VOGU-3710 file (C-alpha; in Angstrom, 3 decimals, decimal comma):
1> lsktnskvdi> 18,584/146,184/226,691  22,097/145,182/226,713  20,951/141,604/226,367  19,250/142,701/223,292  22,655/144,500/221,615  24,239/141,447/222,525  21,868/139,292/220,430  22,092/142,414/217,713  25,995/142,065/217,817  26,084/137,965/217,083
11> fsitvadlnl> 23,789/138,219/214,342  25,290/140,637/212,620  28,742/138,851/213,443  26,805/135,955/211,993  25,864/137,333/208,731  29,317/138,968/208,323  30,678/135,367/208,675  27,510/134,201/205,972  28,811/136,908/203,651  32,350/135,601/203,922
21> sfssinskta> 31,779/132,351/203,240  28,883/133,158/200,351  31,626/135,401/198,697  34,342/132,384/199,028  31,660/130,184/197,345  31,159/131,748/195,092  34,718/132,777/193,539  35,418/128,416/193,771  32,638/128,329/191,798  33,777/131,230/189,324
31> lleanitsvw> 37,134/129,275/189,494  35,598/125,108/188,827  33,538/126,848/185,787  36,679/128,416/184,063  38,220/125,274/184,775  35,303/123,512/183,068  35,409/125,094/180,034  38,789/125,157/179,664  38,697/121,178/179,910  35,507/121,159/177,636
41> srlrplvnag> 37,472/123,316/174,649  39,987/120,686/174,799  37,678/117,936/174,807  35,086/119,205/172,322  37,257/118,287/169,162  37,439/114,566/170,714  33,579/114,209/170,472  33,127/113,204/167,157  36,336/112,142/166,444  35,280/108,666/166,454
51> ltyarwghng> 36,192/105,249/167,508  38,506/102,381/166,154  37,362/99,046/166,723  38,037/95,604/165,114  35,105/94,390/163,112  35,745/90,779/163,917  35,040/88,126/160,469  33,833/90,878/158,624  35,549/91,217/155,207  34,383/95,323/154,940
61> cpstaallyt> 32,716/98,245/157,234  29,055/99,450/157,088  28,818/102,712/154,751  29,635/104,728/157,757  32,906/103,550/158,563  36,159/103,639/156,879  38,318/100,352/156,847  42,198/101,607/158,122  43,690/97,892/157,785  43,052/94,235/157,285
71> gfmggslysd> 44,769/91,702/158,609  45,005/88,400/160,502  44,801/88,770/164,293  47,131/86,797/166,258  49,047/86,780/170,036  50,338/84,251/172,217  48,942/80,644/172,664  46,472/80,933/176,062  49,063/78,432/177,430  52,214/79,925/176,888
81> ignganqlcl> 53,698/82,026/180,074  55,498/85,144/179,847  53,731/86,939/176,507  51,716/89,968/175,841  48,255/90,432/176,776  47,363/92,125/173,758  46,427/90,663/170,013  48,460/92,037/166,767  47,412/93,002/164,188  49,029/90,939/161,303
91> pfnpqytpnv> 49,539/91,860/157,694  48,002/89,234/154,545  52,136/89,339/153,655  54,598/89,744/156,373  58,099/89,984/156,121  60,458/87,511/157,088  63,752/88,452/158,578  66,831/85,945/159,017  67,035/84,089/162,368  70,625/86,256/163,770
101> gksdgawihg> 71,234/83,701/166,078  68,926/84,713/169,072  66,629/82,244/171,059  64,993/84,225/173,577  62,142/85,073/170,769  58,390/84,279/171,474  55,506/82,845/169,361  52,760/84,479/167,581  49,382/82,106/166,719  46,548/83,072/164,848
111> sey> 43,350/83,511/166,654  40,152/82,085/166,822  36,401/83,900/166,874
//
């Protein structure tokens, strides 16, 4: 009879541990769901915000898009070192400024596609 009581006690302890673990998992799940809801509420406005992209070689946009700016693409020459990797959108009518005596500038070359 003592072996039976011992097994029942062990079973009771195991069930109690499982209930505690289940309760902990439930509270963590509720916290994660609240965090997901919070993040999604901040992301939802961005879902339909649209994209900005360069439409190379075209003079206009499809009817579902809006033209934001137009110009030429330019950047560093492929063989130049020390220049940035990003392309620049250059206007059709640039405003030139006089050289103020510094010679540590960089060249901007037109892009080809």
